[in-house]
N, CA, C and O of each residue as an XYZ file, in Angstrom:
580
protein
N      97.044    102.502    112.405
C      96.098    102.141    111.167
C      96.963    101.302    109.846
O      98.008    101.399    109.202
N      95.703    100.409    109.958
C      95.838    100.049    108.720
C      96.312    100.062    107.317
O      95.993    101.148    106.833
N      96.898     99.371    106.509
C      96.916     99.827    105.857
C      95.089     99.705    104.629
O      94.726    100.418    103.694
N      94.446     98.518    105.268
C      93.314     98.915    104.385
C      92.017    100.752    104.407
O      91.270    101.347    103.630
N      92.631    100.909    106.141
C      91.788    102.020    106.367
C      92.815    103.371    105.743
O      92.388    104.491    105.461
N      93.893    103.021    105.656
C      94.120    104.097    104.526
C      94.136    103.989    103.302
O      94.440    105.001    102.670
N      93.898    103.057    102.747
C      94.134    102.824    101.128
C      92.770    103.878    101.347
O      92.872    105.040    100.952
N      91.087    103.247    102.205
C      89.554    103.793    102.291
C      90.031    105.366    102.647
O      89.667    106.076    101.710
N      90.339    105.718    103.108
C      90.522    106.956    103.779
C      90.829    108.172    102.706
O      90.337    109.255    102.387
N      92.300    107.065    102.230
C      92.600    108.456    101.005
C      91.501    108.439     99.509
O      91.182    109.432     98.856
N      91.031    106.827     99.220
C      89.563    107.449     98.250
C      88.821    108.290     98.493
O      88.464    109.269     97.837
N      88.518    107.885     99.596
C      87.205    109.269    100.230
C      88.014    110.332     99.802
O      87.859    110.756     98.656
N      89.305    111.096    100.945
C      89.609    112.051    100.632
C      89.913    112.687     99.332
O      89.926    113.893     99.085
N      90.204    111.494     98.375
C      90.529    111.814     96.490
C      89.401    112.213     95.488
O      89.295    112.690     94.358
N      88.268    111.564     96.956
C      86.888    111.793     96.294
C      85.655    113.054     96.315
O      84.970    113.635     95.473
N      85.791    113.078     97.473
C      86.074    114.739     97.985
C      86.634    116.202     97.779
O      86.058    117.288     97.709
N      87.853    115.870     97.711
C      88.287    116.827     97.216
C      88.194    117.607     95.658
O      88.460    118.763     95.329
N      87.710    116.469     94.900
C      87.115    116.299     93.093
C      86.533    117.183     93.436
O      86.823    118.368     93.273
N      85.245    116.548     94.185
C      83.732    117.119     94.134
C      83.647    118.233     94.840
O      82.623    118.800     94.460
N      84.299    119.005     95.863
C      84.468    120.028     96.256
C      84.107    121.682     95.934
O      83.617    122.609     96.580
N      84.689    121.471     94.432
C      84.482    122.746     93.819
C      84.026    122.577     92.189
O      83.871    123.482     91.369
N      83.896    121.401     92.037
C      83.179    121.242     90.683
C      81.755    121.274     91.365
O      81.274    122.407     91.381
N      80.966    120.282     91.936
C      79.239    119.591     92.579
C      79.418    120.139     93.260
O      78.911    121.171     92.821
N      79.919    120.462     94.468
C      79.132    121.326     95.993
C      78.654    119.484     96.489
O      78.172    119.140     97.568
N      78.876    118.898     95.709
C      77.661    117.639     96.297
C      78.541    117.492     97.528
O      79.594    118.094     97.740
N      77.542    115.998     98.820
C      78.403    116.274    100.221
C      78.571    114.895     99.788
O      77.861    114.208     99.054
N      79.941    114.565    100.553
C      80.813    112.983     99.969
C      80.990    112.654    101.645
O      81.964    113.044    102.289
N      80.072    112.009    102.115
C      79.864    110.886    103.145
C      80.700    109.876    102.502
O      80.909    109.551    101.334
N      81.155    109.445    103.770
C      81.599    107.203    104.157
C      80.895    107.049    104.604
O      80.494    107.862    105.436
N      80.053    105.509    104.269
C      79.571    104.040    105.207
C      78.541    104.802    105.752
O      78.114    104.442    106.849
N      77.816    106.252    104.958
C      76.746    105.918    105.964
C      75.073    105.735    105.096
O      74.959    105.081    104.060
N      74.039    106.371    105.699
C      73.331    105.792    105.334
C      72.107    106.955    104.444
O      71.597    108.006    104.828
N      71.991    106.300    103.336
C      71.011    107.041    102.364
C      69.796    108.074    103.047
O      68.754    107.514    103.388
N      69.905    109.506    103.246
C      68.568    110.252    103.138
C      67.784    109.799    103.139
O      67.660    109.087    104.135
N      66.626    109.758    102.160
C      64.891    110.151    101.953
C      64.864    111.097    100.928
O      64.064    111.098     99.993
N      66.504    112.573    101.294
C      65.268    114.246    100.588
C      67.761    113.746    100.118
O      68.768    113.902    100.808
N      67.621    113.405     99.237
C      69.067    114.469     98.146
C      69.218    115.336     98.950
O      68.500    115.507     99.935
N      70.444    116.188     98.546
C      70.609    117.143     98.304
C      70.432    117.708     97.195
O      70.092    116.972     96.269
N      70.626    119.389     96.883
C      70.677    119.624     95.527
C      71.585    118.928     94.377
O      71.548    118.212     93.376
N      72.436    119.666     95.257
C      74.005    119.668     94.931
C      74.258    117.997     94.546
O      74.792    117.829     93.450
N      74.002    117.013     95.164
C      73.454    115.698     95.255
C      74.904    115.266     96.212
O      75.940    115.896     96.422
N      74.501    114.082     96.603
C      75.249    113.156     98.067
C      75.967    112.106     97.278
O      75.436    111.545     96.319
N      76.870    111.914     97.586
C      78.263    111.277     97.161
C      78.368    109.665     98.571
O      78.809    109.733     99.718
N      78.004    108.895     98.121
C      78.815    108.072     99.189
C      79.184    106.597     99.474
O      78.667    105.512     99.210
N      80.652    107.143    100.334
C      82.000    106.173     99.652
C      81.729    104.110    100.587
O      81.734    103.398    101.591
N      81.671    104.159    100.121
C      81.251    102.109    100.942
C      82.234    101.757    100.698
O      82.794    101.872     99.607
N      82.847    101.010    102.140
C      84.521    100.236    102.573
C      83.813     99.395    101.235
O      84.432     99.863    100.279
N      82.996     98.562    100.786
C      82.999     97.328    100.376
C      83.721     96.215    101.162
O      83.750     96.177    102.392
N      84.462     95.060    100.120
C      85.252     94.348    101.346
C      86.447     93.473    100.247
O      86.391     92.912     99.152
N      87.392     93.730    101.185
C      88.783     93.419     99.885
C      89.097     91.791    100.007
O      90.200     91.402    100.392
N      88.026     90.875     99.642
C      88.091     89.571     99.036
C      88.963     89.015     99.607
O      89.651     89.533    100.486
N      89.078     87.749     99.147
C      91.084     86.468     99.427
C      91.847     87.187     99.323
O      91.523     88.333     99.011
N      93.102     86.882     99.517
C      93.954     87.970     98.228
C      95.416     87.047     98.352
O      95.900     86.882     99.472
N      95.741     86.761     97.762
C      97.154     86.505     96.925
C      98.017     86.517     97.760
O      98.410     87.500     98.387
N      98.623     84.720     97.890
C      99.209     85.159     99.512
C     101.165     84.605     98.716
O     101.421     83.472     98.308
N     101.839     85.405     98.725
C     102.954     84.958     98.273
C     104.026     84.467     99.974
O     103.491     84.708    101.056
N     104.905     84.068     99.957
C     105.761     82.969    100.811
C     107.123     84.210    101.342
O     107.640     84.338    102.451
N     107.343     84.852    100.256
C     108.865     85.108    100.955
C     109.185     86.313     99.489
O     109.643     86.162     98.356
N     108.682     87.428    100.237
C     108.144     87.853    101.693
C     107.026     87.391    101.447
O     106.547     87.222    100.326
N     106.257     87.022    103.058
C     105.164     86.793    103.120
C     104.680     87.959    103.239
O     104.760     88.723    104.201
N     103.919     88.163    101.756
C     102.982     89.394    100.987
C     101.590     89.332    101.514
O     101.228     88.156    101.503
N     100.535     90.237    102.035
C      99.890     89.573    101.283
C      98.661     91.110     99.719
O      98.708     92.333     99.851
N      98.060     90.575     98.883
C      97.649     91.156     97.497
C      97.073     90.925     98.132
O      97.055     89.900     98.814
N      96.049     92.240     98.140
C      94.376     92.626     97.749
C      93.497     93.541     96.413
O      93.549     94.700     96.000
N      92.619     92.174     96.003
C      91.655     93.281     94.710
C      90.579     93.601     96.016
O      89.697     92.850     96.432
N      90.923     94.873     96.487
C      89.849     95.125     97.484
C      89.256     96.313     96.532
O      89.854     97.303     96.112
N      87.728     95.867     96.292
C      86.322     96.651     95.571
C      85.574     97.090     96.854
O      84.954     96.523     97.754
N      85.886     98.253     96.557
C      85.288     99.723     97.293
C      83.839    100.347     96.263
O      84.186    100.633     95.116
N      83.036    100.464     96.425
C      82.028    101.409     96.154
C      81.807    102.841     96.135
O      81.742    103.314     97.270
N      81.686    103.585     95.294
C      81.191    104.929     95.590
C      79.228    104.856     94.542
O      78.780    104.957     93.399
N      78.772    104.630     95.910
C      77.336    105.558     95.518
C      76.873    107.043     94.743
O      77.059    108.035     95.448
N      76.455    107.226     93.755
C      75.900    108.497     93.624
C      74.088    108.806     93.347
O      73.217    108.308     92.633
N      74.167    109.917     94.371
C      72.772    110.008     94.106
C      72.300    111.613     93.582
O      73.006    112.556     93.940
N      71.257    111.827     92.849
C      71.175    112.854     92.758
C      69.586    113.215     92.555
O      69.104    112.366     91.805
N      68.314    114.467     93.084
C      67.767    114.034     92.925
C      66.824    115.953     92.535
O      67.039    116.653     93.525
N      66.420    116.335     92.019
C      65.756    118.002     92.000
C      64.444    118.298     90.747
O      64.403    118.445     89.526
N      63.386    118.276     91.995
C      62.202    118.460     91.317
C      62.799    119.916     89.941
O      61.905    120.744     89.767
N      63.605    120.082     89.418
C      63.105    120.880     88.272
C      64.359    119.877     87.441
O      64.844    120.456     86.469
N      64.736    118.931     87.626
C      65.351    117.819     86.454
C      66.394    118.131     86.215
O      66.601    117.978     85.011
N      67.926    118.833     87.165
C      68.417    118.980     86.684
C      70.163    117.987     87.306
O      71.373    118.086     87.510
N      68.644    116.870     87.335
C      70.069    115.567     88.267
C      70.753    114.900     87.022
O      71.626    114.039     87.129
N      70.311    115.341     85.930
C      71.834    114.701     84.972
C      72.827    115.145     84.660
O      73.847    114.588     84.255
N      72.452    116.861     84.933
C      74.094    116.856     85.450
C      74.962    117.146     86.324
O      76.158    117.438     86.304
N      73.979    116.991     87.287
C      74.871    117.266     88.697
C      74.996    115.615     88.657
O      76.027    115.160     89.153
N      74.478    115.109     88.362
C      74.815    113.836     88.586
C      76.074    112.933     87.571
O      76.893    112.077     87.907
N      75.828    113.463     86.456
C      77.505    113.800     85.228
C      78.497    113.987     85.653
O      79.474    113.247     85.768
N      78.252    115.486     86.054
C      79.149    116.073     86.518
C      80.903    115.722     87.714
O      82.090    116.031     87.823
N      79.469    114.629     88.505
C      80.189    114.019     89.748
C      80.751    112.742     89.018
O      81.647    112.096     89.561
N      80.302    112.413     87.946
C      80.737    111.221     87.438
C      81.927    111.269     86.943
O      82.681    110.296     86.932
N      82.288    112.702     86.367
C      83.152    112.908     85.817
C      84.213    113.515     86.836
O      85.200    112.804     86.648
N      84.576    114.551     87.923
C      84.819    114.588     88.599
C      85.369    113.243     89.243
O      86.443    113.378     89.830
N      84.841    112.026     89.233
C      85.275    110.857     89.997
C      86.441    110.449     89.505
O      87.545    110.269     90.018
N      85.758    110.260     87.761
C      87.148    109.802     87.405
C      88.093    110.129     86.594
O      88.815    109.353     85.968
N      88.125    112.088     86.580
C      89.275    112.439     86.416
C      90.509    112.267     87.948
O      91.721    112.077     88.042
N      89.401    112.457     88.911
C      90.458    112.042     90.330
C      91.350    111.096     90.293
O      92.577    111.159     90.370
N      90.230    109.699     90.097
C      91.128    108.754     90.138
C      92.438    108.686     88.905
O      93.602    108.503     89.260
N      92.144    108.819     87.784
C      93.016    109.610     86.728
C      94.360    109.745     87.093
O      95.439    109.175     86.930
N      93.672    111.129     87.887
C      95.070    111.689     88.084
C      96.156    111.358     88.990
O      97.275    111.869     89.011
N      95.593    110.243     89.897
C      96.391    109.317     90.757
C      96.192    108.341     91.513
O      95.786    108.379     92.674
N      96.623    106.919     90.530
C      96.405    105.679     90.191
C      96.635    105.426     91.482
O      95.664    104.866     91.990
N      97.145    105.531     91.909
C      98.327    104.827     93.822
C      97.724    105.887     94.882
O      98.428    105.937     95.891
N      96.907    106.515     94.908
C      96.306    107.136     95.887
C      97.211    106.866     96.571
O      97.327    105.792     97.162
N      98.616    108.508     96.638
C      99.262    109.510     96.783
C     100.227    107.623     97.044
O     100.400    107.494     98.256
N     100.498    107.014     96.669
C     102.109    105.691     96.937
C     100.943    104.858     97.626
O     101.169    103.712     97.237
N      99.880    104.818     98.394
C      99.219    103.257     98.983
C      98.252    102.178     98.555
O      97.498    101.317     99.009
N      98.764    102.786     97.249
C      98.074    101.134     96.389
C      98.828    101.162     94.731
O      99.255    102.181     94.187
N      98.849     99.344     93.970
C      99.621     99.577     93.293
C      99.154     99.931     92.315
O      99.787    100.382     91.361
N      98.089     99.806     92.376
C      96.615    100.952     90.840
C      95.736    100.549     91.648
O      95.895     99.902     92.683
N      94.370    101.107     90.964
C      93.033    101.809     91.259
C      93.027    101.703     89.867
O      93.874    101.794     88.979
N      91.461    101.418     89.951
C      90.680    101.512     88.534
C      88.766    101.140     88.737
O      88.456     99.991     89.050
N      88.123    101.751     88.616
C      86.819    102.104     88.244
C      86.367    101.689     86.929
O      87.004    101.965     85.913
N      84.863    100.777     86.924
C      83.939     99.486     86.168
C      82.921    101.512     86.082
O      82.769    102.593     86.650
N      82.605    100.753     85.021
C      81.288    101.691     84.768
C      80.620    101.738     85.206
O      79.996    100.689     85.370
N      79.986    103.282     85.961
C      78.197    103.698     86.686
C      77.205    102.776     85.838
O      77.410    102.936     84.635
N      76.284    101.944     86.088
C      74.974    102.305     85.995
C      74.081    102.615     86.605
O      74.142    102.868     87.808
N      73.567    102.641     86.259
C      72.408    104.610     86.484
C      71.103    103.366     86.522
O      70.630    102.349     86.015
N      70.979    104.720     87.883
C      68.906    103.761     87.589
C      68.549    104.975     88.089
O      69.356    105.815     88.486
N      67.071    105.125     88.083
C      66.417    106.029     89.029
C      64.575    105.108     90.060
O      63.448    104.743     89.726
N      65.257    105.161     91.084
C      64.395    105.317     91.672
C      63.377    106.097     92.234
O      63.581    106.970     93.078
N      62.634    105.890     91.923
C      60.858    106.387     92.757
C      61.003    106.826     93.948
O      61.844    106.365     94.720
N      59.953    108.065     94.328
C      60.422    108.317     95.944
C      58.711    108.638     95.896
O      58.534    109.644     95.209
N      57.708    108.206     96.303
C      56.282    108.993     96.104
C      56.122    109.704     96.753
O      56.019    109.230     97.884
N      55.976    111.181     96.709
C      55.501    112.920     96.847
C      56.736    113.318     96.549
O      56.667    114.533     96.733
N      58.076    113.019     96.126
C      58.786    113.871     96.285
C      58.975    113.533     93.924
O      58.266    113.234     92.964
N      60.738    113.960     94.329
C      61.086    113.591     92.426
C      61.951    112.796     92.850
O      62.675    112.843     93.845
N      61.791    111.728     91.680
C      62.934    110.571     91.479
C      64.593    110.757     91.282
O      65.054    111.557     90.468
N      65.214    110.122     91.925
C      66.819    109.679     92.158
C      66.692    109.659     90.952
O      65.690    109.525     90.249
N      67.926    109.822     90.672
C      69.151    109.258     89.386
C      69.478    108.575     90.470
O      68.673    108.613     91.401
N      71.090    107.555     90.675
C      71.805    107.265     91.064
C      72.356    105.727     90.728
O      71.905    104.743     90.141
N      73.427    106.028     91.340
C      74.709    105.155     90.682
C      75.673    104.867     91.224
O      76.333    105.671     91.882
N      76.127    102.985     90.978
C      77.287    102.733     92.153
C      78.575    102.423     90.936
O      78.344    102.217     89.745
N      79.144    102.435     91.199
C      80.701    102.350     90.429
C      81.542    101.961     91.215
O      82.156    102.882     91.753
N      81.856    100.874     91.538
C      82.488     99.815     91.654
C      84.648    100.473     91.586
O      85.171    100.727     90.501
N      85.423    100.591     92.912
C      86.471    100.996     92.142
C      87.130     99.625     93.275
O      86.707     99.096     94.303
N      88.664     99.414     92.200
C      88.974     97.752     92.509
C      90.319     99.005     93.057
O      90.620    100.010     92.414
N      91.047     98.496     94.607
C      92.023     99.089     94.561
C      92.909     98.169     94.725
O      92.393     97.293     95.418
N      94.285     97.823     94.374
C      95.653     97.317     94.376
C      96.138     97.307     95.446
O      96.767     98.332     95.709
N      96.100     96.209     96.553
C      97.597     96.660     97.338
C      97.789     95.466     98.210
O      97.029     94.519     98.418
N      98.975     95.727     98.670
C     100.024     94.564     99.291
C      99.803     95.063    101.054
O      99.729     96.209    101.498
N      99.741     93.816    101.762
C      99.867     94.408    102.978
C     100.987     92.479    103.522
O     100.886     91.454    102.848
N     101.840     92.600    104.767
C     102.310     91.422    105.243
C     101.732     90.931    106.373
O     102.256     90.085    107.098
N     100.733     91.406    106.536
C      99.204     91.008    107.607
C      98.335     91.212    107.444
O      98.160     92.429    107.513
N      97.318     90.575    107.178
C      95.250     90.242    106.860
C      95.358     91.007    107.621
O      95.134     91.808    106.713
N      95.578     92.016    109.006
C      95.126     92.205    110.209
C      95.862     93.848    110.201
O      95.823     94.642    111.141
N      96.353     94.009    109.197
C      97.136     94.828    109.231
C      96.883     96.128    108.421
O      97.714     97.036    108.436
């Protein structure tokens, strides 16, 4: 498994574990957003892009600032999406703060503030959504490993 895949798998696992008991939101990776969001919410972890690395030649090291995304979706006809949404943001923030290295796979993990928005859905309750950008700092010895 490449370092990139190890880091992204660890990020997904940390988010899924944090939300398992608190909100029971569904946490998936790189899936298409469904038209109806489950009542407990939906979290989609997106792989994002590693960008261009900084290269050190001795020893050869590629240092990435990989920008992954965590998408949050909450929808409720009872207008409870605000509580579900907020609980998910808090849980993700606590999970990332608890282990800023994802078990030693990263040098540092930092998140950006979410930018909430409301998505209108014809014939259904609106969806409250946000994207949290997560910057993963890690090194590899080869851009393909």
